[in-house]
Structure formats: structure tokens, C-alpha cells
N, C-alpha and C positions, 0 to 999 in steps of 0.2 A: 110318407115322409123320406127326406132325402137320408142319404148317408150320412153320417155323422163325420168321417174320414175324409171325406171330398166335397165339393162346394157344387157337385154334378145333383140336378133333380132324382128321385127315385127312378130306377129303370135306366137312367144313362150311364153309358161308359165314360167316365171323364177324360177318358183317353182317346175319345171318339168324339171328334169335334170338328166339321166340315169348315169352318173357317181357321183353324188351326193348322199350321205345317208341321210335318213330321219331327224336325228338330225341336220347335217349342216343346211338342208333347215330351218327348226325351229329357228335356230341360227341366219342365214339369215334374215329371217322375222323380227326378234326381233330386231337385228342390225338395220335394214332400217327404223322400226318404229320409234327406239329412235334416230336416226339421222332426221326424220323428225318432232320430238318433242314430241311424243306422251307421254303423262304420264300414262295412264291406258291402261293393256291390260287385256282383258279375254282369257285366255287359257284352252280349252278344250282337255284333254285327251282321244277322241272318245272311244279309246279302253276299256276304263274304264266307260264311260258314260251311267248313267242308270243299269250299271251291279250290283251297290250294293256291291263290293269286296275291297273297298277302294282307296283311292286317289295314284297318282303317287308323293310322297312326294321327292324322289329324283330329278324328274324333275325340280318339284316347287324349292327346296332348291339352285338347279344350276343354276335356272333361274335369282332366285332372287339375289343371288352373283355376275351374269354377268352383271345384267341392274339394271339402276336407275329407271326403271319404276315400276311403281306400279302393281303388280301381283293378278287377281284374278283368284283363282282356281276353276276348272270346271271340272266333270267326277269323278265320283269314291268316291264323299265326301258321305260318307254311315252312319257315328258316331261322337258319341262327341268325340271319340278318334281323328279320323281323324282333326276334328274343332280346339281339342286342337293342334296335333301337328302342323298344319298351322299356327296358332298362334305364336307359339314358333319360328316358321321359319319367323316369320313377313311379312306373305302374307298377301296382303292390304285386302282379301277378299276370300268369296268362294260361290259358287251357291249349294246349297243343296237339288235341287229340289226333285227329287223321296225319299229320304231321308225325306224330310218333308212330302210330300205326304202320306208315307207309316207308318209316325210316329216314325220312328226310331230316327229323332232328332226333339227335341223341341226348337223351334226357341228361344223363349226367354231365355234359359239357353245356345244355341250357341251364343246369341248376348254379354252375362255376359262371356263367358270362351274367346271370342276372344278380348274382352275390354285389 
């Protein structure tokens, strides 16, 4: 029996389709979450997570334009410049993990910038 929450046949991961590129899978996931009534999504760019080389602003900007959900950016948020640019994109929040731990981002200052 197929999973009632996806269109994938039983035993097949709906996000694993050789004919679908990564971007389409991401958009399929976001579309499905929005249809289910999800209001907030944490989105981590795992290629940048912990790398301290900047966030994927283009991806977050596209998601923000396409979906009505609140987006929390994660992965690569490594400087106050990243926080400022995400705030200008009206991204709901950011996870600053390693940047906070290493002292690259002052949490109080980041909160003020994001207001």
C-alpha cells in the first residue's frame, strides 16, 4: 500500500527520484509542508553548515518569495553581514551555531540587527 501522505509507491522514498534534480526535491518538500499547514521551516544548507563561508542567500530569497511559511536559515551563517542580509530578505530567523561559538557573531548585536 502506498503512503497516504505522498504519491510515492510503498517502500520508495518520495525525495529520492533519479529523474528529479535536488532543487525540485527541495521545492516539492516545501510545497508539501505548506499544503500541510506548516507555518515555520528550518532550512539548512548542509553544504555550508559549520563551514563558516557564508549563507546561501540566493536560496533563502527564492524560498521566501515562493512560500508563505516563515523560513529559518541555517548553515553557513558566519558573520554579521550574513545576519544583516538575511534580515533584509525578511527571513524569519537564523541559526548562528558555530559563528556564535567561535565569537564571530555577537548574539546581542545579531538580535538588534535582525529586528
